[in-house]
N, C-alpha and C positions, 0 to 999 in steps of 0.2 A: 504495501500502500503504498510504501514511502514514494515509491516511482511513480506508483500511476497516478497519487493523490495532484502532485503539480500538474500533471498532462491533463486527468480529466478539469482539473478546474480551469487552465488555459483554453480547452476545449468551450466548457461554459460560458466563460467570460466573450469569448468570440460569438458564440451561437447568440449571446446576450445582445451584446452589439453591432450584431448581420440582423437580430431577430428574427432566429431563424429557432429551428428545435435543436437542444443537442444531440448529437452525433457520437452515439457511444464508440462508434469504428475507427473515429480517431484518434483518439488518446489508447484504445488497444493497437492500434498500428503501430504508434509511436512504443509504445511499453516493448512489443516484440521486437522492434528495431532496435530498440535498447540490450533488451538481453538477449538476443540470438542474431542478432544482424538480420541484412535483408530479409523479409517473410518468403519472398518468392523464390528463395535462393533455396528455402529450408525446403520449400516445395517439391520442389526440382532436385533436391538431392535424394528425397523418398522416392521418387520417380524411377531414380538412377539406380537407388540399393536395393528397391523392393520391387521392385517393375512386375515378379509376377503377382503379385495384390494387385493390380489394372489390366494385364494378359491372361490371368488363369480363364479357360475356356475358348482364349480365340485363336483361332485357326494360324498355325507360324507364318505365313506369308502376311499378314495382316497386322503383326504385333508392332513393328515398325510403325505402319501408320497409325495404328491406337495411341501410342506411348508421341508420337509427332501432336497429334492431335491435344492430349494432355495438354502438354508441354505449351501450346498455341492455349490452349481455355487458362490457366494458370498465368498466363503474362497476360491475359485480357480482363483477368478478374479485378474483382473489388476485396480486399481483404478488410478483414472486421477482429471481432473477437476468436474468430474460428482458429487462425494460427496458434494462439496460444492455446485452445484446447488441443488442437493437434502439436504443440510440442510438448505439454503438458501428457496426454496418450504417450507419445514416445518414451518420454523420461522416465514416466511408469510401468507401461508397458511394453514399451518397446518400438523402433524403427517400423515392423511390418504392421503393427494394429495400426500404426499413425497413417501408415499408408491408406491402410484400407478406409481409415477415417475419411480421407483425403477423396478417397475413390467415392466414395459415398458422398460425400459434400458434393463432387462433382458431379455427380447423379442427380443431385436434386434431392437425396431421401435424409438430408439433417438440414434441420431449421433452426 
C-alpha cells in the first residue's frame, strides 16, 4: 500500500481536475511498472516460457500463427489490475498458472 497509495492519490487528483471518474487501471499499471517492469514484457515472457498453455490442442502447423496472434493481442491491450493478478499467480502458483490466467483473460473468460 505504501507504493500504491501515492499512485492512487495522483490518479484521484487527476480525475477530479479533469472532471472524470477515477480509473483504477491507471495506478495499477503504474504499480506493476514499478514492481515488475514493463507489464507487456511480463505477458510476452509468459507466452514464450509457457507456450504450451496457449497452443494445447492446436494443430502443430497453426501454433506459430496462434502465438503471433497472442503477441499482437498483448501489444494492443489496455493493461490494468490484471497484470498484478497475473504476477501474484506467478509468484504463488508458478508461471504456467499465470500463463493459463493470461490465456483466459485473452479469451474473455476473466472479468
